[in-house]
C-alpha positions as CSV (number, residue, x, y, z in Angstrom):
1,M,0.0,0.0,0.0
2,G,1.4,3.4,-0.9
3,Y,1.9,6.4,1.2
4,A,-1.5,7.9,0.0
5,G,-3.4,4.8,0.8
6,R,-1.7,4.4,4.2
7,N,-2.6,8.1,4.9
8,R,-6.2,7.6,3.9
9,E,-6.5,4.6,6.2
10,R,-4.7,6.5,9.1
11,R,-7.3,9.4,8.6
12,S,-10.1,6.8,8.4
13,V,-9.1,5.2,11.8
14,H,-8.4,8.6,13.3
15,G,-11.9,9.8,12.1
16,K,-13.6,6.9,13.6
17,G,-11.9,7.5,16.9
18,S,-12.6,11.2,16.9
19,E,-16.3,10.4,16.1
20,R,-16.5,8.0,19.2
21,N,-14.8,10.8,21.4
22,R,-17.2,13.4,20.1
23,H,-20.2,11.0,21.0
24,R,-18.7,10.5,24.5
25,R,-18.3,14.2,25.0
26,N,-21.9,14.8,23.9
27,A,-23.1,12.0,26.2
28,A,-21.2,13.6,29.1
29,V,-22.7,17.0,28.2
30,F,-26.2,15.5,28.3
31,E,-25.4,13.6,31.6
32,H,-24.1,16.7,33.1
33,Y,-27.2,18.7,32.1
34,F,-29.6,16.1,33.5
35,K,-27.6,16.2,36.9
36,V,-27.8,20.0,37.3
37,V,-31.4,20.4,36.1
38,P,-33.8,18.0,37.9
39,S,-36.4,16.2,36.0
40,W,-39.3,18.0,37.5
41,R,-37.9,21.3,36.5
42,R,-37.7,20.2,32.9
43,W,-41.2,18.7,32.9
44,F,-42.5,21.8,34.7
45,L,-40.9,24.1,32.2
46,L,-42.5,22.0,29.3
47,W,-46.0,22.3,31.0
48,L,-45.4,26.0,31.3
49,L,-44.5,26.4,27.6
50,L,-47.7,24.4,26.7
51,V,-49.9,26.3,28.9
52,D,-48.6,29.7,27.6
53,T,-49.1,28.5,24.0
54,L,-52.7,27.5,25.0
55,V,-53.3,30.8,26.7
56,M,-52.4,32.8,23.6
57,V,-54.5,30.5,21.2
58,S,-57.5,30.8,23.7
59,A,-57.0,34.6,23.8
60,L,-57.0,34.8,20.1
61,A,-60.2,32.7,19.9
62,V,-61.9,34.8,22.4
63,S,-60.8,38.1,20.6
64,F,-62.2,36.8,17.3
65,W,-65.4,35.6,19.1
66,L,-65.8,39.2,20.5
67,N,-65.2,40.8,17.1
68,P,-66.0,38.3,14.2
69,W,-65.2,41.2,11.6
70,A,-61.6,41.1,12.7
71,Y,-61.5,37.3,12.0
72,E,-62.6,37.9,8.4
73,A,-60.3,40.9,7.9
74,L,-57.2,39.0,9.0
75,Q,-58.1,35.9,6.9
76,R,-57.8,38.0,3.9
77,I,-54.3,39.2,4.9
78,V,-52.7,36.1,6.2
79,P,-53.9,32.5,7.0
80,I,-55.2,32.3,10.7
81,V,-53.1,29.4,11.5
82,V,-49.9,31.1,10.3
83,F,-50.7,34.2,12.2
84,A,-51.5,32.3,15.4
85,M,-48.2,30.4,15.1
86,L,-46.3,33.6,14.7
87,L,-48.2,35.3,17.6
88,C,-47.5,32.4,19.9
89,G,-43.9,32.5,19.0
90,V,-43.6,36.2,19.8
91,W,-45.6,35.6,23.0
92,L,-43.2,32.9,24.2
93,V,-40.2,34.9,23.2
94,T,-41.3,38.1,25.2
95,L,-42.2,35.8,28.2
96,W,-38.7,34.5,28.0
97,L,-37.2,37.9,27.8
98,S,-39.1,39.3,30.6
99,G,-37.8,36.5,32.8
100,S,-40.8,34.5,33.1
101,Y,-39.0,31.2,32.7
102,R,-36.1,31.8,35.1
103,R,-35.4,29.6,38.0
104,H,-37.3,30.5,41.1
105,K,-39.5,32.9,39.2
106,L,-42.7,31.0,40.3
107,D,-41.7,31.4,43.9
108,D,-41.3,35.3,43.6
109,G,-45.0,36.4,44.3
110,F,-46.3,39.5,42.6
111,S,-43.0,40.0,40.6
112,L,-44.0,36.9,38.7
113,Y,-47.2,38.6,37.5
114,E,-45.0,41.6,36.6
115,T,-43.2,39.6,34.0
116,V,-46.5,38.6,32.3
117,F,-47.5,42.3,32.1
118,N,-44.1,43.1,30.5
119,A,-44.7,40.3,28.1
120,V,-48.0,41.7,27.1
121,I,-46.4,45.1,26.4
122,G,-43.6,43.6,24.5
123,T,-46.0,41.5,22.3
124,V,-48.1,44.4,21.4
125,I,-45.1,46.6,20.5
126,L,-43.4,43.8,18.5
127,T,-46.5,42.8,16.6
128,G,-47.6,46.3,16.0
129,S,-44.1,47.3,14.8
130,A,-44.0,44.2,12.4
131,A,-47.3,45.1,11.0
132,Y,-46.3,48.6,10.4
133,M,-43.0,47.9,8.8
134,L,-44.5,45.2,6.5
135,H,-47.5,47.4,5.6
136,M,-50.0,44.9,6.8
137,E,-53.4,46.2,8.0
138,I,-53.8,43.7,10.8
139,P,-56.9,44.3,12.9
140,R,-56.3,45.9,16.4
141,T,-58.2,42.9,17.9
142,A,-55.3,40.7,16.9
143,V,-52.5,43.1,17.7
144,I,-53.8,44.6,21.0
145,I,-56.8,42.9,22.4
146,A,-55.5,39.2,22.0
147,P,-52.3,40.0,24.0
148,V,-54.1,41.7,26.7
149,V,-56.6,38.8,27.1
150,A,-53.6,36.5,27.0
151,G,-52.0,38.5,29.8
152,V,-55.3,38.0,32.0
153,L,-55.5,34.4,31.3
154,G,-51.8,34.1,31.9
155,L,-52.1,35.6,35.4
156,F,-54.6,33.0,36.2
157,A,-52.6,30.3,34.7
158,R,-49.4,31.1,36.6
159,R,-51.4,31.6,39.8
160,L,-52.8,27.9,39.4
161,L,-49.3,26.5,38.5
162,R,-47.7,28.4,41.4
163,R,-50.2,26.8,43.9
164,V,-49.6,23.4,42.4
165,L,-45.8,23.9,42.8
166,L,-46.1,25.0,46.4
167,N,-48.3,22.1,47.3
168,R,-45.9,19.7,45.9
169,R,-43.0,21.4,47.8
170,S,-45.0,21.1,51.0
171,D,-44.7,17.3,50.5
172,G,-41.0,17.6,49.9
173,R,-41.1,17.3,46.2
174,C,-40.2,19.7,43.3
175,S,-37.2,21.1,45.2
176,Y,-33.6,21.8,44.3
177,A,-31.1,19.5,46.2
178,T,-28.9,21.9,48.1
179,V,-25.6,21.9,50.0
180,L,-25.5,24.4,52.8
181,V,-22.1,26.2,53.4
182,G,-21.6,28.3,56.6
183,S,-21.0,28.4,60.3
184,P,-22.5,25.4,62.3
185,A,-24.9,27.9,64.0
186,G,-25.9,29.4,60.6
187,I,-26.5,26.0,59.0
188,G,-28.6,24.9,62.0
189,K,-30.7,28.1,61.7
190,S,-31.1,27.7,57.9
191,L,-32.2,24.0,58.4
192,C,-35.0,25.2,60.7
193,T,-36.0,27.9,58.4
194,L,-36.1,25.7,55.2
195,S,-38.1,23.1,57.2
196,E,-40.7,25.7,58.3
197,N,-40.9,27.3,54.8
198,R,-40.5,24.8,52.0
199,A,-41.7,27.3,49.4
200,F,-38.1,28.4,49.0
201,G,-37.5,25.2,47.0
202,Y,-34.2,24.3,48.7
203,L,-33.9,20.7,49.9
204,P,-30.7,20.2,52.0
205,I,-29.0,17.1,51.2
206,A,-25.4,18.1,52.6
207,V,-23.8,20.5,54.8
208,C,-20.3,22.1,54.7
209,P,-19.5,23.7,58.2
210,I,-16.8,26.2,58.2
211,A,-15.0,28.8,60.3
212,V,-13.4,31.8,58.9
213,C,-10.2,33.1,60.6
214,K,-8.6,36.4,59.9
215,G,-5.0,37.0,60.3
216,E,-2.1,39.0,59.1
217,N,-1.9,37.1,55.8
218,G,-5.6,37.6,55.2
219,E,-8.6,35.2,55.8
220,S,-8.3,31.4,56.0
221,V,-11.2,29.0,55.9
222,R,-11.0,25.9,57.9
223,N,-13.5,23.1,58.5
224,A,-15.6,23.3,61.7
225,D,-17.1,20.6,63.9
226,Y,-20.3,19.5,62.3
227,R,-21.7,18.2,65.7
228,E,-22.4,21.8,66.6
229,I,-25.2,21.9,64.0
230,V,-28.7,21.9,65.4
231,S,-30.4,18.7,64.5
232,N,-33.7,19.0,62.8
233,P,-36.0,16.1,62.6
234,E,-37.9,17.4,59.6
235,F,-34.9,16.6,57.3
236,V,-32.9,13.4,56.9
237,K,-29.5,13.8,58.5
238,P,-27.4,15.5,55.7
239,A,-24.0,14.4,54.5
240,V,-21.0,16.3,55.7
241,L,-18.7,17.7,52.9
242,P,-15.2,19.2,53.7
243,F,-14.5,22.7,52.5
244,A,-11.9,22.2,49.7
245,A,-11.3,23.2,46.1
246,T,-13.3,20.0,45.1
247,L,-16.4,21.1,47.0
248,P,-18.5,22.0,43.8
249,E,-17.5,18.5,42.2
250,D,-18.3,16.7,45.5
251,A,-21.7,18.4,45.7
252,L,-22.5,17.6,42.1
253,A,-21.6,13.9,42.6
254,L,-24.2,13.8,45.5
255,G,-26.8,15.0,43.0
256,A,-26.9,18.7,44.3
257,Q,-28.1,21.4,42.0
258,T,-27.5,24.4,44.3
259,V,-24.7,25.5,46.8
260,L,-26.2,27.8,49.4
261,I,-23.8,30.0,51.3
262,V,-25.8,30.8,54.7
263,D,-23.1,33.0,56.3
264,A,-19.4,33.1,57.4
265,L,-18.2,34.1,54.0
266,P,-18.6,37.8,53.2
267,R,-19.4,38.8,49.7
268,E,-15.8,40.3,49.2
269,S,-14.2,37.1,50.3
270,P,-11.7,35.6,47.8
271,S,-12.8,32.1,49.0
272,L,-16.4,32.9,48.0
273,H,-15.2,34.3,44.6
274,A,-13.3,31.2,43.9
275,L,-16.2,28.9,45.1
276,A,-18.6,30.9,42.9
277,L,-16.6,30.5,39.7
278,A,-16.1,26.7,40.4
279,T,-19.8,26.2,41.1
280,E,-21.3,28.2,38.3
281,S,-18.8,26.7,35.7
282,L,-20.4,23.3,36.5
283,G,-23.8,24.8,35.7
284,M,-24.9,24.7,39.3
285,E,-26.7,27.5,41.1
286,L,-24.9,29.5,43.7
287,A,-27.2,31.1,46.2
288,V,-26.0,33.5,48.9
289,S,-28.1,34.5,51.9
290,V,-28.1,38.3,52.3
291,S,-29.2,40.6,54.9
292,F,-32.0,43.0,54.8
293,A,-29.7,45.9,54.2
294,D,-27.9,44.3,51.3
295,L,-27.5,46.1,48.0
296,S,-28.8,43.1,46.0
297,G,-31.9,44.9,45.1
298,H,-30.0,47.5,43.2
299,E,-28.8,47.3,39.5
300,L,-25.0,46.5,40.1
301,Y,-22.3,47.0,37.6
302,L,-18.6,46.0,38.2
303,R,-16.0,48.4,36.7
304,N,-12.9,46.4,36.1
305,S,-9.5,48.1,36.4
306,A,-5.9,47.0,36.9
307,Q,-5.7,49.3,39.9
308,Q,-9.0,48.9,41.6
309,D,-12.4,47.2,40.9
310,V,-15.4,49.3,41.7
311,L,-18.9,48.1,42.1
312,T,-21.5,50.7,41.3
313,A,-25.2,50.5,42.4
314,S,-28.2,52.2,40.8
315,L,-32.0,52.1,40.8
316,P,-33.1,53.0,37.3
317,Q,-36.7,53.6,38.2
318,Y,-35.7,56.8,39.9
319,S,-34.8,58.4,36.7
320,L,-36.6,61.6,35.8
321,A,-38.5,60.0,32.8
322,T,-39.7,57.1,35.0
323,T,-40.7,59.5,37.8
324,M,-42.7,61.7,35.4
325,F,-44.4,58.7,33.9
326,K,-45.5,57.5,37.4
327,R,-47.0,60.8,37.9
328,V,-49.0,60.7,34.8
329,F,-50.0,57.2,35.6
330,D,-51.2,58.4,39.1
331,V,-53.1,61.4,37.7
332,I,-55.0,59.3,35.0
333,G,-55.6,56.5,37.5
334,A,-56.9,58.7,40.2
335,S,-59.2,60.7,37.8
336,L,-60.7,57.6,36.4
337,A,-61.3,56.1,39.8
338,L,-63.0,59.3,41.1
339,L,-65.2,59.5,38.0
340,I,-66.4,55.8,38.3
341,S,-66.6,55.7,42.2
342,A,-68.1,59.1,42.9
343,P,-71.7,58.2,42.1
344,L,-71.4,54.4,42.8
345,V,-69.4,54.3,45.9
346,M,-68.5,57.5,47.5
347,L,-72.0,59.2,47.5
348,P,-73.8,56.2,49.1
349,V,-70.9,55.8,51.8
350,A,-71.2,59.5,52.6
351,L,-74.9,59.4,53.0
352,A,-74.7,56.3,55.3
353,I,-72.1,57.9,57.5
354,R,-74.2,61.1,57.9
355,C,-77.4,59.2,58.6
356,E,-75.8,57.0,61.3
357,D,-74.7,59.6,63.8
358,G,-74.9,63.1,62.1
359,G,-71.2,63.6,62.3
360,P,-68.8,64.7,59.8
361,I,-68.4,62.6,56.6
362,F,-64.7,63.0,56.1
363,Y,-61.8,62.4,58.5
364,R,-58.7,64.6,58.2
365,Q,-55.4,63.9,59.7
366,E,-51.8,65.1,59.3
367,R,-49.6,62.5,57.8
368,V,-45.9,62.6,56.7
369,G,-45.1,62.3,53.0
370,R,-42.2,62.3,50.7
371,K,-39.0,63.7,52.2
372,G,-40.8,64.2,55.5
373,R,-43.2,66.9,54.3
374,P,-46.5,66.8,56.2
375,F,-49.8,66.8,54.3
376,V,-53.5,66.4,55.1
377,L,-54.8,62.9,54.5
378,Y,-58.5,62.4,53.6
379,K,-60.6,59.4,54.5
380,F,-64.2,58.5,55.1
381,R,-64.8,58.7,58.9
382,S,-65.1,55.1,60.2
383,M,-64.9,55.9,64.0
384,Q,-66.8,57.9,66.4
385,V,-66.1,61.7,66.7
386,D,-62.9,62.4,68.7
387,A,-61.9,58.7,68.7
388,E,-58.1,59.6,68.6
389,R,-58.0,60.7,72.3
390,L,-58.4,57.0,73.2
391,D,-55.6,55.6,71.2
392,S,-53.0,55.3,73.7
393,E,-55.3,54.1,76.4
394,L,-56.9,51.3,74.2
395,A,-53.3,50.2,73.2
396,R,-52.4,49.8,76.7
397,E,-55.5,47.9,77.6
398,S,-55.1,45.6,74.7
399,G,-51.4,45.0,75.5
400,Q,-50.1,46.4,72.1
401,Q,-47.6,48.9,71.4
402,Y,-49.0,52.3,70.4
403,G,-47.4,52.8,67.0
404,A,-47.5,52.3,63.2
405,L,-49.3,49.0,63.3
406,F,-51.6,49.6,66.2
407,K,-55.1,48.2,65.3
408,M,-57.7,46.2,67.3
409,R,-59.8,43.5,65.8
410,S,-62.8,44.8,67.9
411,D,-62.2,48.3,68.2
412,P,-65.2,49.8,70.3
413,R,-64.7,53.2,68.6
414,V,-65.5,51.9,65.0
415,T,-69.2,52.7,64.0
416,R,-71.5,50.3,62.4
417,V,-71.0,51.8,58.9
418,G,-67.2,52.3,59.7
419,R,-66.9,48.5,60.3
420,W,-68.4,47.7,56.9
421,I,-66.4,50.3,54.9
422,R,-63.2,49.3,56.7
423,K,-63.8,45.7,55.7
424,Y,-63.8,46.6,52.0
425,S,-61.4,49.6,52.3
426,L,-64.1,51.9,51.1
427,D,-62.9,54.5,53.6
428,E,-59.7,54.9,51.6
429,F,-61.5,56.3,48.5
430,P,-61.2,60.0,49.4
431,Q,-57.3,59.5,49.0
432,F,-57.6,59.6,45.4
433,L,-58.0,63.4,46.0
434,N,-54.6,63.2,47.7
435,V,-53.1,61.6,44.5
436,L,-54.5,64.3,42.3
437,I,-53.0,67.0,44.6
438,G,-49.7,65.4,44.5
439,D,-49.3,64.3,48.2
440,M,-49.7,60.7,47.4
441,S,-49.2,58.1,44.8
442,L,-51.5,55.2,43.8
443,V,-49.0,52.8,45.0
444,G,-46.4,53.1,47.6
445,P,-45.8,52.6,51.3
446,R,-48.7,53.5,53.7
447,P,-48.7,57.0,55.0
448,Q,-47.9,57.3,58.7
449,R,-48.1,59.9,61.4
450,K,-45.3,62.1,62.9
451,Y,-44.8,60.0,66.1
452,E,-44.4,56.9,63.9
453,V,-41.9,58.5,61.7
454,D,-39.8,59.6,64.7
455,N,-39.4,56.0,65.7
456,Y,-38.1,55.0,62.2
457,G,-34.8,53.2,62.1
458,E,-32.0,54.2,59.7
459,L,-32.9,51.8,57.0
460,Y,-36.8,52.0,57.5
461,S,-36.6,55.8,57.2
462,T,-35.7,55.3,53.4
463,R,-39.5,54.9,52.9
464,L,-39.7,58.7,53.0
465,L,-37.9,58.8,49.6
466,V,-41.0,58.0,47.7
467,K,-44.6,59.2,48.0
468,P,-46.9,57.3,50.2
469,G,-49.5,55.3,48.4
470,I,-53.2,54.2,48.7
471,T,-52.1,50.7,48.3
472,G,-48.9,48.8,48.3
473,P,-47.2,45.5,49.1
474,W,-48.4,45.8,52.6
475,Q,-52.0,45.7,51.5
476,I,-51.7,42.6,49.2
477,S,-49.5,40.6,51.8
478,G,-51.8,40.4,54.9
479,R,-52.4,44.0,55.8
480,S,-52.9,44.3,59.7
481,D,-52.0,40.6,60.1
482,L,-48.4,41.4,59.4
483,S,-45.7,41.8,62.0
484,Q,-43.7,45.1,62.3
485,A,-40.7,43.4,60.9
486,E,-42.6,42.0,57.9
487,A,-44.2,45.2,57.1
488,E,-40.9,47.2,57.2
489,R,-39.2,44.4,54.9
490,L,-42.1,44.8,52.3
491,D,-41.8,48.7,52.3
492,V,-38.0,48.7,51.8
493,S,-38.3,46.0,49.2
494,Y,-40.8,48.0,47.3
495,I,-38.6,51.2,47.4
496,E,-35.8,49.1,45.8
497,R,-37.7,47.2,43.2
498,W,-40.8,49.3,42.2
499,S,-41.8,49.7,38.6
500,I,-44.7,50.8,36.6
501,T,-45.8,47.4,35.6
502,G,-45.2,46.2,39.2
503,D,-47.5,49.0,40.3
504,V,-50.2,47.7,37.9
505,V,-50.0,44.2,39.4
506,I,-50.2,45.5,42.9
507,L,-53.3,47.5,41.9
508,L,-55.0,44.3,40.5
509,K,-54.0,42.2,43.4
510,T,-55.3,45.0,45.8
511,V,-58.8,44.4,44.2
512,V,-58.5,40.7,45.1
513,A,-57.2,41.4,48.7
514,V,-60.1,43.9,49.3
515,L,-62.8,41.5,48.1
516,R,-61.3,38.7,50.3
517,A,-61.1,41.2,53.2
518,V,-57.8,39.6,54.4
519,G,-56.3,41.3,57.4
520,S,-58.8,44.3,57.3
521,Y,-60.3,45.4,60.6
């Protein structure tokens, strides 16, 4: 055999070997993917995609049923099946771009619904722009009404899917296998927390107890005694992993999908940085438990430099354009609310209050607004005249602290009409006037009194950076049933993360909370 023949044979043998190696690498990649992404997550994502597709198809059908002329007009431009497929594709893409399919998104409460609203806006803009550029006179029913209906149906579908997911997690299913890294005390506390609240979706399968020592040469991390960890009967006793460079590989070998840092390692720690790189390079999730005062709610940007790395933080929702848009949104919303509610709600309530005891209809009280400026708050009177004089005495008798969240379930000062209008928050309707004046916003932290503001802590005082609102995260999360700490956390979280679409979601959820009368008394 000549040189050319031997060379062809060599290439043939080499090609077969390369092909086998390529198949092995592909098999390893798929095997690794199935390790880091649990099977329930894949099935759940598939169901979510199918539900979202059905939602858009159903929305299109409902829109054409409401307006048959639009169906006939669209049929003359493009086949309905083709248009439905394209619209479903745009809908799924905008949902993905808005973050609706991200891990843990179904756990995030009202921010989940915010992604659906963003997808509705994105779908309308994309389809409308495409129709305009292609000079296609597509009916507004297909471009605007169908995505809006899909948004409403999508909210209900996600609410149902979220409930299914949380029910499964209460039974210990549909969770991410997790390795906890931190001090023995911190791990013990986290085990108790995850046992009480399985909605987080973290199922501890192993722990890595550590102790951080700081010396002249910097910090050093050593393994701690795992016997100090508080035992938790709710979980099977987790395995113990040593803190080493191979920790992510050891965690992956146990079937973990998440490494959760509970404490001990600060965010600027070189050990945490190295662990994060090693963990995420394997496709696993790195989760870090942060404090209430952390900057994680801000938009962070790392400026790299050979001399100094600088982390900048910003909240883009406080730009001039967004603030002006929020004001326009408030004025339009408050005006519509007053026009609709004045004859249907406000007039009957005013007559009922006057007929009951002949006292004043409105209740005026000085509250503290944005940047500490006082303003007069308007409400329908729900208590007896001069009821404020008994506040501190009733608080003392009921064993409560006289402050921001002081409320009694059976307050003797509340009138019969007042009890009814409080139950359904009808006493708050005059505050739409405060919104028009500019003292309040439709959505924001609840307005409080001077003595309450004087007791704010350093972090909680940041709620004065925004206008108080008629409704907010407090009203849709339990209202008066919340503790002081829970209410403060919600207020600060809103200040960090508010957005126009988020405000729309809060307004819609407020309607549901008011009708259910949860925590109102």
